[in-house]
N, C-alpha and C positions, 0 to 999 in steps of 0.2 A: 061927366065923373066913370057910369058906367061902360060908355066908348073907348077910354082912358084906358080903365082896367083890362076890356077886350082885346087892347090893344097888344098891351104888356105882357097877355097869357099868348097869342100868337107870335110876337118874337120871342118867348120865352122857346117855346117849342122849335122855332126855326133855328134858334141857336143851337138845342140840342138833338135836332136832325142835321144839322152840320158838322157835330160830334164837338162841341162846343158848350158842354154842362156846365162848364166851370165859369162862363157868362154869366150864369144864371144865379141870382142873388141867393136866395134860400137852396138850393142845392151848393150852392159851393162853401157857405157858411156849414152845412152839413158835412160837408169832403173835410173840411179846419178841421171840425170837431173830431173827425175818426181818425186824424191826422195829429195828434197828441199824441204825447212823452210816454203814458202808461200806455196808450193801446198799442201806438210800435213798437213798445217791447216786450208785450205780451206776443203778439203776433210773430215779433223775433226768434223769442224765448219758443214759441210754439216749434217754429220751421227747423232750427238746431237743432230739438230733439228729436221733429220727427224725421229730418235727412241723418243725424248721426245712428236712429236706431233703422233706419233701412239701410243705409253704411255696412250698419252692423250685426245685421240679420243677413244680406248677402254675402257678407267676407267669411261668416260662419259656414254658410251653407258652399263653400266652394265657386260662386261666380265670380266672372271677371267685371271689371269697371265697376268695383262696389262705391270706389271713392265719386265717380263721378253719380252714379244714382242714387248714393246720397245728396249732392249737391239739388241734382235735381227734384228732389222731391222738397226738400225742402225752397228751392225756387215758384213751384209750385203751390205751395203753403201760400208763398209771398202773392203769388199770381192770382189767385182763388177772393184772397182779401182785397187786392186791389180792383179787380174785374166787379164787385161786390158790392164794397163797403167806399171803393172810393170812386163809385160811378164809372170804372173805366169799359166797363161795358159799351154804353153808352157812345164811347169814341170806337170799339172796335166796330159796331154797327155800320158805323162813318164808312168808318176803315173798311168794310169788308163790300160793301156797294159801290165805294172809290176806284176799288181794286178790280173790282165786274165791272165798272168805266173806264178802266184805264187799261182793258186790253184792247183798243186799237192803237195802244204808243206803242207796239211791239216792234212792229215792221219799222216805224223810222228812227226808231230810238236804237235800233239795230243797226239798222245803215248806215249810225252814223259813229255808234258806237265800233261795232264788233269786228272792222276789216282789221285796225292794227292790232288791238286786242287780241282776235283767232292767233295771228303769225307768235306773236309770242307767246303763245299756252298750245300751239299746235306743236314750236319744238319744245315746250313740256314735256307735253303729253305724247313723242315718240321717244322717251329718252328713257332710258333700262332706270335708273336709280329712281325719278317717279314712278314704276310700276312700282318698286321691291319695296319701298314706302309705302304708298298706299294701299297696296295689296295685304303686306301685315299688319297693318291697323285692325283691330276688330271693330267691333258695329260701334262700344262706347267711346273707346277712344276718336275714331273718326267724326262720332256725333262731337265730343269734346273740340277738336281740329274746329270742326265748323265752326261752333259756339263760339271759340277766338276769333275767330275770323268777322261772325255778328259783331260781337262785342267792338273790339277795335273800329268798325266802319262805324257802329253807332259813334263811338266819342267821336273819329272827325264830323260826322254828321251837329252832332248836339253843336258843338263849339263856331260850326260854320253858319248853324241856321237860327242861334242867338244872335251873332252880329247880325244878321240881316233884318232881323226884326226890330233888333234897335235903333238901324237905320233906316228901316222903313214908316214906324210910329209919329220918326219925326218930322215925316214931310205934309201930313196930310191937312190938306185943305179947306174952305169953304166946297170951292167945287168937287175936290175928290166925295164930300159928304152925298151933292147932290147927286150925282152919278152912281156912284154906288150903291145908294137906296133904294136905285128903284123898282128894283126885284124883290124887297123885303117888304114883311106886314105891315111899317109905317108907313102913311098919310103925307099927300106934299106940308101939309102945315107941321105937323113935329120935327121933319127933316128940316123944314127953315127953319125953325126955332134953333136946333141942333148945330147947323151950318154957321147960322148968325153969333152963335156964344163967343164971347169974349176969350176964355181961356181955352179956345179949342185944342191948340198943341196940347195945353194941357191933361184935356180931356182926353184925347187918341192915346197918351203914353198907357201900354198895356203893361202891368206889372204883378209880382206876385203865382198862384196858382192861375189864374186866367190869362198872361203868358207863359206858363207851362204848359196849360193849354194847346195857347196855338202854337209852343214849340212843336209838340207831340201830332198836333196836326201835321204841321210841314215835314216832320220824320218821317211820316206815316206814307204821305205824297211820295218823297224822296226813293224810300225803299219800296214802295210796289213797285217804280222803275227798275232799278236795282233788281228787282225779286224775279220781274220778267227777264232781264238780260241774264241774270242765272240759270233760269229756264232754258232763254235758247242755249245757250253755253252747256247744257247740262245733255239737252238734246241732240246737239250736234257732236259731242264729241261719245254718243251711245248710238248712234247714227255709225259714224265712223268710224269705229273702231268696231264696230262688230260686219263691215265693210272691206276694211285695211288691212284689219290684225287677227291673223287666224292662230288658232290653237298653238301652233310648235313657236310662234314667235314667241307668248304672250310665257311660253313654257323655258324658253331659251331668257326669255327678261326676268324671271320669277324663281326662276328651278322646281317649280314643280306646275302637273298639272292643269290646267284651271278649272274650274268647280262651276258648272254650268248651274242656272236656277231650274228646278223643276226637270232636270235633262234636257235643256231646251236648245240648244245653238242658236247662234252664236253670241249672247245673252249670258256672258259668264262674270260672277261674283265681284273680281279683280275689276273688271272692267268697271264696272257700276260704280268700284270706289273710286275708282280712277277719276271717272266723268265727276264723280260728288264734292272731292279734293278739289280738282283744277277747275268747277264752277264756283265752287267757295272761293277759293281765294283770285276769281275774276272779279268777283261782288264786289272783296274789298278794293280790285284794284279800280273797277270802276266810280268806288265811292271819293274815292280818292279823286279820281279824273275828275269827278260829277262836282267838286268842291272846289278844283283850281279851276278848271276852265269857265270863263267867262262866255263865248257863246254857246256854248252846249246849255247854261242857263239861262241867258236871253232865249235860244230855241224854245225849250221844254218849261220853263218854266212859267210864261206867260200865263197860262191860265189859273195855276198858281197864284199867283201873284194876285192878279185880277182878286178871286175869290176874298183873297188874305186882305185886301185892300177893302170889299164888300164886309166882311166881318168884324172889321175893324172900323169903321164908319157905322155898322149899326149900333155898334154898342155904345158907339158917342151919342146916338140918338134914342139909347134905350138908357141909358143912364143921364140924361135930363130929360125924358120922361118923367122915372121914378124921382129925380129933384125937386121937379115942378108940384110932384104928387104931396112930396115930403116936407117944402111949403107951404 
């Protein structure tokens, strides 16, 4: 009995370490309690109050971007509640480790995705209208545009990733459970008992908060790849613009001399704004490409799907362990 309790504790620590706190029963129950209608109403009211207050104060002071600042303040309140009360910080901790471990993906990712993308985006980069639009945006409006691109990209990913997860947990077999759980805290006997469950297909179904946790895990993994691509495109345009586009050309495009940061040529504010705008748009383009291109998903999602198979199989063993204890 003590060994079973220790195995359960080790398994719960393993789930948390893999960014899956909602797979742990007591954490999931705590989060569900914090998602009650009363608490969410209170947090929503507080975020609206803070957002309106910040927007009004900035508006009265004559600062630009007051509406966006108000929305950002409201989102900050909601994010703080999610990070602390909803255990999102546990997922964020895994995401940071995942990001650092994914830096090696940059070269193969760029080799596959960048050639066609850069042909299209470079044409826009030397377009007068793009420079006029991007350089005329103040920081708040540019940030809002980037946020819109990010929200649309997340919307594309959520729809697709939910479908992939539905297909995946329908195909779990006893062999999958045995193979995927070898590097987990569970022993061979516990794995074998779970693999021989008559209701294995039903036990593998992930629903509710646990499904939301898995979708968020996949979303972060895909977002890391998109972020790496966006940073690569941003760096390319900054270097290309600094080398190939001089101050006279920029002035002829936007009608005013470029503003150099800290007086250092050739890094102008306008160049950074155009590079930011186009790299954010590139992120949206790549997200759509990743969602629709099966070859890309097969090449770059192999490791992710293997990890997904491991956590779904480990959940089956974890549930079997708890069910036997309750019996």
